C-alpha positions in Angstrom: 22.2 -136.9 53.9 20.1 -135.8 51.0 20.7 -134.3 47.6 23.0 -131.2 47.3 20.4 -129.4 45.2 17.7 -127.7 47.1 14.3 -128.8 46.1 12.9 -125.3 46.5 13.2 -122.6 43.9 16.7 -121.3 43.5 17.5 -117.9 44.9 17.5 -115.1 42.6 21.2 -114.6 43.0 22.0 -118.1 41.8 20.1 -117.7 38.5 21.2 -116.2 35.3 19.8 -112.7 34.7 17.5 -113.9 32.0 16.1 -116.6 34.4 15.1 -114.2 37.1 11.5 -113.1 37.4 10.9 -109.7 35.6 8.8 -108.4 38.5 8.1 -108.9 42.1 5.7 -111.8 42.5 3.7 -109.9 45.2 3.2 -107.1 42.7 2.0 -109.6 40.1 -0.4 -111.2 42.6 -1.9 -107.9 43.6 -2.5 -107.1 39.9 -4.0 -110.5 39.4 -6.4 -110.0 42.3 -7.9 -106.9 40.5 -10.8 -107.8 38.3 -9.9 -106.6 34.8 -11.7 -108.0 31.7 -9.4 -108.9 28.9 -10.6 -107.9 25.5 -10.9 -110.7 22.9 -8.5 -108.8 20.6 -5.8 -108.7 23.3 -2.8 -110.9 22.3 -2.2 -114.0 24.4 0.8 -114.7 26.4 2.2 -113.5 29.7 1.8 -109.9 30.8 5.6 -109.4 30.8 5.9 -110.7 27.3 3.1 -108.5 26.1 4.8 -105.4 27.6 8.2 -106.3 26.2 6.6 -106.9 22.8 4.9 -103.6 23.0 8.2 -101.9 23.5 9.6 -103.4 20.3 6.6 -102.8 18.1 4.6 -106.0 18.6 2.1 -104.7 21.1 -0.9 -104.8 18.8 -0.2 -108.2 17.2 -3.5 -110.1 17.3 -2.0 -113.6 16.8 -0.2 -115.9 19.3 2.5 -116.6 16.8 3.4 -112.9 16.9 4.2 -113.1 20.6 7.8 -113.0 21.6 9.4 -115.0 24.4 12.2 -114.1 26.7 14.5 -116.5 24.9 13.7 -115.0 21.5 14.2 -111.5 22.9 17.7 -112.6 24.1 18.4 -114.2 20.7 17.5 -110.9 19.0 19.5 -108.7 21.3 22.6 -110.9 21.5 23.9 -114.5 21.3 22.0 -116.8 23.7 24.2 -118.8 26.1 24.9 -122.4 25.3 24.8 -125.4 27.6 28.6 -125.3 27.9 28.8 -121.9 29.4 25.5 -121.8 31.2 27.0 -122.5 34.6 30.6 -121.5 33.9 30.3 -118.1 35.5 28.3 -114.9 35.5 27.3 -113.9 32.0 26.7 -110.2 31.3 23.1 -109.3 30.5 22.2 -108.4 27.0 21.8 -104.8 26.1 18.3 -103.6 26.7 16.8 -100.3 25.3 16.8 -97.5 27.9 13.1 -97.2 28.0 12.7 -101.0 28.6 15.4 -101.0 31.3 13.8 -98.1 33.1 10.4 -99.9 33.0 11.8 -103.3 34.0 13.8 -101.9 36.9 12.3 -102.8 40.3 14.2 -100.1 42.1 11.9 -97.3 43.3 12.6 -93.9 41.7 14.8 -91.6 43.7 12.9 -88.4 44.7 14.5 -85.0 43.9 15.9 -83.0 46.8 14.2 -79.7 47.6 15.9 -76.6 46.2 15.8 -73.0 47.5 14.2 -70.6 45.1 16.6 -68.2 43.4 19.6 -69.9 45.1 22.8 -69.2 43.2 25.2 -70.9 45.5 27.3 -67.7 45.8 28.2 -65.6 48.9 26.2 -62.8 50.3 28.7 -60.3 48.8 28.1 -61.8 45.3 24.4 -61.6 45.8 24.6 -57.9 46.7 26.6 -57.2 43.6 24.1 -58.9 41.5 21.3 -57.0 43.1 23.1 -53.7 42.6 23.7 -54.5 38.9 20.0 -55.2 38.5 19.0 -52.0 40.2 21.5 -49.9 38.0 20.1 -51.6 34.9 16.6 -50.7 35.9 17.6 -47.1 36.7 19.4 -46.7 33.4 16.5 -48.0 31.4 14.1 -45.8 33.3 16.3 -42.7 32.7 16.5 -43.5 29.0 12.8 -43.9 28.8 12.2 -40.7 30.8 14.5 -38.7 28.5 12.8 -40.1 25.4 9.4 -39.2 26.8 10.6 -35.7 27.8 12.2 -35.1 24.4 9.0 -36.0 22.7 7.0 -33.9 25.1 9.2 -30.8 24.7 9.3 -31.2 21.0 5.5 -31.4 21.0 5.2 -28.3 23.2 7.6 -26.3 21.1 5.9 -27.3 17.9 2.6 -26.6 19.4 3.7 -23.1 20.7 5.3 -22.2 17.4 2.2 -23.4 15.5 -0.1 -21.5 17.7 2.0 -18.3 17.6 2.4 -18.4 13.8 -1.3 -18.7 13.5 -1.6 -15.2 15.1 0.4 -13.5 12.4 -1.8 -11.7 9.9 -0.1 -12.4 6.6 -0.5 -9.8 3.8 1.1 -9.3 0.3 3.8 -6.7 0.4 7.1 -7.9 -1.0 8.5 -7.6 -4.6 11.7 -9.7 -4.4 12.2 -9.9 -8.2 12.2 -6.2 -8.8 14.7 -4.7 -11.2 15.3 -1.9 -8.7 17.4 -4.3 -6.5 21.1 -3.3 -6.7 23.7 -6.1 -6.8 21.4 -8.9 -5.7 24.3 -11.4 -5.5 26.2 -9.0 -3.2 23.2 -9.0 -0.9 23.0 -12.8 -0.7 22.6 -13.8 2.9 21.6 -10.4 4.1 18.3 -9.9 6.0 16.4 -6.7 5.2 13.2 -5.7 7.0 10.9 -2.9 6.2 9.2 -1.9 9.5 6.1 0.4 9.4 4.2 2.0 12.3 0.7 2.9 11.2 -1.5 5.6 12.7 -4.8 4.0 11.7 -7.8 5.6 13.5 -9.9 2.5 13.6 -10.2 -0.1 16.3 -8.1 -0.1 19.5 -5.8 2.5 18.1 -8.6 5.1 18.1 -9.1 4.6 21.8 -5.6 5.5 22.8 -5.3 8.9 21.2 -4.7 8.2 17.5 -7.8 10.1 16.6 -10.9 8.9 14.8 -11.8 7.9 11.2 -13.6 11.3 11.0 -10.1 12.9 11.3 -8.4 10.8 8.7 -9.7 7.7 7.0 -7.5 4.6 6.4 -4.0 4.5 7.7 -0.8 6.5 7.4 2.8 5.3 7.5 3.7 7.2 10.6 7.1 5.5 11.0 9.0 3.9 8.1 12.3 2.2 9.0 14.5 0.0 6.8 16.7 -2.4 8.8 19.6 -4.2 7.2 21.6 -7.1 8.8 24.6 -8.3 6.7 25.2 -12.0 6.1 28.0 -12.1 8.7 25.8 -10.5 11.4 28.5 -8.0 12.3 26.2 -5.0 12.6 22.7 -3.7 12.3 21.8 -0.6 10.3 18.4 1.1 10.6 17.5 3.9 8.2 14.5 6.1 8.9 12.5 7.9 6.2 10.6 11.1 7.0 6.8 10.6 6.6 6.6 13.7 4.3 9.5 12.7 2.1 8.9 13.6 -1.6 8.7 10.5 -3.7 7.6 9.2 -7.1 4.8 6.7 -6.6 4.5 3.8 -9.2 1.2 2.5 -10.4 -0.3 0.7 -7.4 -3.3 -1.4 -6.5 -5.7 0.2 -4.0 -5.3 -0.9 -0.4 -8.2 -1.3 2.0 -6.8 -0.9 5.4 -10.0 -2.0 7.2 -9.9 -5.5 5.7 -6.1 -5.7 5.1 -6.6 -6.6 1.4 -6.2 -5.0 -2.0 -9.1 -4.0 -4.1 -9.5 -4.2 -7.9 -8.9 -0.5 -8.3 -5.6 0.9 -9.5 -3.9 4.3 -8.8 -1.8 5.6 -11.7 1.8 6.6 -11.2 2.4 10.1 -9.8 5.3 12.3 -8.8 5.5 14.7 -5.9 3.7 12.4 -3.4 4.3 12.2 0.3 5.7 8.9 1.5 2.9 8.3 4.0 0.2 9.1 1.4 1.8 6.4 -0.8 1.1 3.9 1.9 -2.5 5.2 2.5 -3.3 4.7 -1.2 -1.4 1.6 -2.2 -0.7 -0.1 1.1 2.4 -2.2 2.0 3.2 -3.3 -1.5 3.3 0.2 -2.9 5.5 1.4 -0.1 7.9 -1.5 -0.5 8.3 -0.6 -4.2 9.1 3.0 -3.4 11.6 2.2 -0.7 13.2 -0.6 -2.7 13.7 1.8 -5.7 15.2 4.5 -3.5 17.6 2.2 -1.6 18.4 -0.6 -4.0 18.2 -3.1 -1.1 16.3 -6.3 -1.5 13.5 -6.2 1.1 12.8 -9.7 2.2 10.6 -9.2 5.2 7.7 -6.8 6.0 6.4 -5.9 9.5 3.5 -3.5 10.1 2.3 -2.5 13.5 -0.4 -0.2 14.8 -0.4 2.0 18.0 -2.2 -0.5 20.2 0.4 -3.2 19.5 3.3 -0.9 20.3 1.8 0.2 23.6 1.1 -3.4 24.6 4.7 -4.6 23.9 6.2 -1.8 26.0 4.0 -2.6 28.9 4.8 -6.3 28.6 8.6 -5.7 29.0 7.9 -3.5 32.0 8.6 -0.2 30.4 11.7 1.4 28.8 14.2 3.7 30.4 15.1 6.8 28.3 16.8 10.1 29.0 15.3 13.3 27.6 17.5 16.5 27.7 14.4 18.7 27.9 10.7 18.3 28.8 8.5 17.2 25.9 5.4 19.4 25.4 3.5 18.7 22.2 1.1 21.2 20.7 -1.5 18.5 20.0 -0.8 15.6 22.5 -0.1 18.0 25.4 2.5 17.3 28.1 4.4 14.1 27.2 7.3 14.4 29.6 6.9 17.1 32.3 10.6 16.9 33.3 13.9 16.2 31.7 16.4 13.5 32.6 16.2 9.7 33.0 12.8 8.2 33.4 10.9 5.0 32.9 8.2 5.1 30.2 5.1 2.9 30.3 3.3 1.9 27.1 1.0 5.0 26.8 3.8 7.5 27.6 6.2 5.7 25.3 3.7 5.9 22.4 3.2 9.6 22.8 7.0 10.1 23.1 7.6 8.5 19.7 4.6 10.1 18.1 4.9 13.8 19.1 5.8 15.9 16.1 4.7 19.4 17.3 7.4 20.0 19.9 8.5 23.7 20.0 11.6 22.8 22.0 12.9 20.7 19.1 11.7 23.1 16.3 12.3 20.7 13.5 9.0 18.8 13.1 9.4 15.2 11.9 13.2 15.0 12.4 12.9 15.6 16.1 10.4 12.7 16.3 12.6 10.5 14.2 15.5 11.1 16.6 13.3 10.3 19.6 12.1 7.1 17.9 15.7 6.0 17.3 16.7 6.8 20.9 13.7 4.8 22.2 14.5 1.8 20.0 18.1 2.0 21.2 17.0 2.0 24.8 14.7 -1.0 24.1 17.5 -2.8 22.4 19.9 -2.2 25.3 17.2 -3.6 27.6 16.8 -6.7 25.6 20.5 -7.3 25.2 20.9 -7.0 29.0 18.8 -10.1 29.3 15.9 -8.4 31.1 13.6 -9.8 28.5 15.4 -12.6 26.7 15.9 -14.6 29.9 12.5 -13.9 31.5 10.1 -16.5 30.0 7.1 -14.5 31.2 8.2 -11.3 29.6 9.4 -13.0 26.4 6.2 -14.9 26.0 4.1 -11.8 26.6 6.3 -9.8 24.2 5.9 -12.3 21.4 2.1 -12.6 22.0 1.7 -8.8 21.9 3.9 -8.6 18.8 2.0 -11.3 16.9 -1.5 -10.1 17.9 -1.1 -6.6 16.5 1.1 -7.0 13.5 0.6 -7.7 9.8 3.5 -9.3 8.1 5.0 -11.1 5.1 7.7 -13.7 5.3 7.8 -13.5 9.1 7.2 -16.4 11.5 8.2 -17.4 15.0 11.0 -19.7 13.8 12.6 -17.0 11.7 12.5 -14.4 14.5 14.1 -16.9 17.0 16.8 -17.8 14.4 17.5 -14.1 13.8 17.7 -13.4 17.5 20.2 -16.2 18.1 22.3 -15.0 15.2 22.5 -11.5 16.8 23.5 -12.7 20.3 27.1 -11.6 19.8 26.2 -8.1 18.4 26.6 -5.4 21.0 24.7 -2.2 21.1 27.6 -0.2 19.7 27.2 -2.1 16.4 23.6 -1.0 15.9 23.3 2.4 14.1 20.3 4.4 13.3 20.5 6.8 10.4 18.1 9.2 8.7 18.0 9.8 4.9 19.4 13.3 4.2 17.0 15.9 2.9 17.3 19.6 1.8 14.4 21.5 3.2 10.9 21.4 1.9 9.2 22.3 -1.3 6.0 24.4 -1.9 3.8 21.5 -0.9 5.6 20.9 2.3 7.4 17.7 1.1 10.9 17.0 2.3 13.3 17.2 -0.7 15.5 14.1 -0.8 19.2 14.5 -1.5 19.1 11.8 -4.1 22.8 11.3 -4.8 23.8 11.2 -1.1 20.9 8.8 -0.4 22.3 6.4 -3.1 25.8 6.7 -1.7 24.5 5.9 1.7 22.7 2.7 0.7 25.6 1.6 -1.6 27.8 1.8 1.5 25.3 -0.4 3.4 25.3 -2.9 0.5 29.1 -2.9 0.4 29.4 -3.1 4.2 31.5 0.1 4.4 31.8 2.3 7.5 28.9 4.5 8.2 28.5 7.8 10.2 27.9 7.1 13.8 29.0 3.5 13.7 31.1 1.8 16.3 32.1 -1.7 15.4 34.7 -3.8 17.5 37.1 -3.8 14.5 37.4 -0.1 14.6 40.8 0.8 16.1 40.2 4.5 16.3 38.8 6.1 19.5 35.2 7.2 19.7 36.0 10.8 20.6 38.6 13.4 19.9 39.5 16.7 21.5 40.7 18.2 18.3 38.7 20.5 16.0 37.7 19.1 12.6 40.8 18.2 10.7 42.1 20.6 8.1 44.6 20.5 5.3 47.0 22.8 3.6 44.6 23.3 0.6 44.5 26.9 -0.5 41.7 28.9 1.0 39.2 30.5 -1.3 39.6 34.2 -2.0 38.2 36.4 0.7 34.7 37.5 -0.4 31.8 39.3 0.9 28.1 38.3 0.6 24.7 39.7 1.4 22.8 38.2 4.3 19.8 36.1 3.5 16.5 35.8 5.2 16.7 33.3 8.0 13.4 31.7 6.8 15.2 30.7 3.6 18.1 29.0 5.4 18.0 25.3 6.4 20.7 24.0 8.7 21.8 21.0 10.8 22.8 21.5 14.4 25.5 19.1 15.9 26.8 19.0 19.4 30.5 18.7 19.9 30.6 20.7 23.2 30.5 17.7 25.5 27.4 19.1 27.3 24.3 17.0 27.0 21.3 18.7 25.4 23.3 21.7 24.0 22.3 21.0 20.4 18.6 20.8 21.2 18.7 24.1 23.1 20.5 25.9 20.3 18.2 24.4 17.7 15.2 25.8 19.5 16.8 29.3 19.7 17.6 29.2 16.0 14.0 28.2 15.2 12.9 31.2 17.2 15.0 33.4 15.0 13.4 32.0 11.9 15.9 29.4 10.7 14.7 26.0 9.5 16.5 23.3 11.5 16.6 19.9 9.6 18.5 17.6 11.9 19.8 17.7 15.5 22.3 15.3 17.0 25.9 14.6 18.0 28.7 15.6 15.8 29.9 12.8 13.5 33.3 12.8 11.8 33.6 11.3 8.3 35.3 8.2 9.8 32.0 7.2 11.3 32.8 8.2 14.9 30.3 9.6 17.4 30.7 12.0 20.3 33.3 14.1 18.5 34.4 17.0 20.7 35.6 20.3 19.4 36.8 23.4 21.2 35.6 25.7 18.5 32.1 26.5 17.2 32.1 26.3 13.4 29.8 26.6 10.4 30.6 24.1 7.8 29.4 24.6 4.2 30.3 23.6 0.6 31.4 26.2 -2.0 28.4 28.1 -3.4 26.7 28.3 0.0 28.7 31.2 1.5 25.7 33.4 1.9 23.8 30.8 4.0 26.8 30.1 6.1 27.6 33.7 6.8 24.0 34.4 7.8 24.1 31.5 10.3 27.4 32.7 11.7 25.9 36.2 12.2 23.5 34.7 14.7 26.0 32.6 16.7 28.7 34.9 18.2 32.2 33.4 17.9 31.4 30.9 15.1 33.9 30.6 12.3 33.4 29.5 8.7 35.0 26.2 7.5 34.7 25.2 3.8 33.8 21.5 3.6 33.5 20.3 -0.1 31.6 17.1 0.9 28.7 19.0 2.6 26.6 19.1 -0.6 23.6 21.4 -0.3 23.5 21.5 3.5 25.0 23.9 6.1 26.0 22.5 9.5 26.5 24.4 12.7 28.8 22.5 15.1 28.6 23.6 18.7 32.0 23.6 20.4 33.0 24.0 24.0 33.7 27.7 23.4 30.0 28.4 22.6 28.8 31.3 24.7 25.4 29.9 25.1 23.7 32.8 23.3 21.9 32.9 19.9 21.2 36.4 18.6 19.1 37.8 15.8 20.8 37.3 12.4 21.9 40.1 10.2 19.1 41.8 8.3 18.6 40.5 4.8 20.9 42.4 2.3 23.5 43.3 4.9 27.1 42.9 3.7 28.8 40.0 5.5 32.3 38.6 5.3 32.5 35.1 3.9 36.2 34.5 4.5 36.7 30.9 5.8 39.2 30.1 8.4 40.1 26.7 7.0 39.2 24.0 4.5 38.0 20.7 6.0 39.0 17.8 3.8 38.5 15.0 6.4 35.0 14.5 5.2 35.7 14.4 1.5 34.1 11.0 0.9 31.1 9.8 -1.0 29.0 10.0 2.2 27.6 13.2 3.5 29.0 14.0 6.9 25.8 15.6 8.1 23.7 12.4 8.0 21.9 12.3 11.3 23.1 9.2 13.3 22.2 7.6 16.6 24.3 4.8 18.0 22.4 2.3 20.1 25.4 2.1 22.5 25.4 5.8 23.1 23.8 6.6 26.5 24.4 10.4 26.4 21.4 12.5 27.2 21.1 14.8 24.2 
């Protein structure tokens, strides 16, 4: 039958794992067929043994003794099987290092299955949500980046505009902020006070628009001088005008060269009896600031000077200004300024002549008529700006700023401070802006306007203390702005009836106030009085001591202080129906208040020396305050055509 053992080689399944061949014989035969020289330094032994030895750190052993057999490998890894258990059953293979097992395995490697790019394994709805989130993230990042870029761009544009605009300001030395003439400096903390000067220089562009030539008058004159105070709480604006011929005491001043805008090494000694505009012509802005600061006690923190050309350009830039004139304006030097009365739009050239004219027979009061027109014009300009016709129009606003900066000379003024000031005044209405004129008492032998010093000090003290002012209308005022009653009287005893002799009309200076309710009545009466020889100092609406404007009265009265009975009686003789009212607070002035009973006729006054009755009808104590009631006032919110 034969032997049970097969003479051929046993099947791989019947061998122990360590007796199986380590590689396919065909693979080994194929490798053997390849001609490959063996280096002399290569260790001897089978290829399998050399590879296994290399895995365990013996690859580079040059000696045969360093070779490792399969049996030795098994002995190192685990206990070798004995003869007793060699055929007793399957024996687990010894542990082999992962790298060795992977190398020894004859199984072909499994190839990776193809995968769809960006596959998430989710549904289409989930994919859409992911895409939307990605898009929103991109949009948000783009928006943030855009805002950052725009912020930087706008900041750069604003800074560049401000830098370029500030470069157009001509800076000069004018202020004297440490002066001993400043009253209650702590009380003025936070206030903003500007001295604004309009000059009538004959040089340059101003000479080509009717200012004259340097042959007429060299240098420059302070044609308009206005002090503007804004309290710390920004509740109101007060602008006080000074007549150009006001009699002042000039301190020692450094000489001013208007052509170069600089001071020279020459000094002018102190002098009294100087005109205000001559002070500017000699000592320039700094000398003028010292004079106004001493007179007012206000701390002047900003100076603005402008010539005629700049004024005209600014008016044209805003598209003109609407004003109402009660009478045509005919100037003895400038000619016809306004051929008709009523509301009209003034362009730059006409507006300039309107605020410059000072030889108007219809007004008959020289510089004071011009000051009133200037205040009316600025009131109209302010109302136009507050109505957003300028502030919300970038083209007009930019042109206005450019015109302002190109024709001004300033100190402590820049674009940022002007914008900040404008924002702080956004809630101030036109009724809280009041224009006043310093009170004077006629002229002296040199033609200088004589200041009423005590009343001027009282006026500026009221401004510093933020007290009510004539002509002012602030929202906190509960009283109405008009009254149908005559000036209030008291039961104070009347002075004894006296008689006086009439004076020459040429020696009598009066103020004319309108309380009739008819626009333009005061201007007409003032003209008639000037024709009769009276000197009219101020013309305007009647103002009660409480600071109200547009006061109405049924009776025409002449108000005067004790000691001025002759002047008052002389005025009353020229105005039929006028009665005398003693007003202790009137000071040195006499005021004619036109009531609704005015006949419309002014007659020739009584001849000098004629006996006249000086018996007053009443005593008016309503104005017995420290402020003179005859201070000329114009409220920016008043649109009456007077």
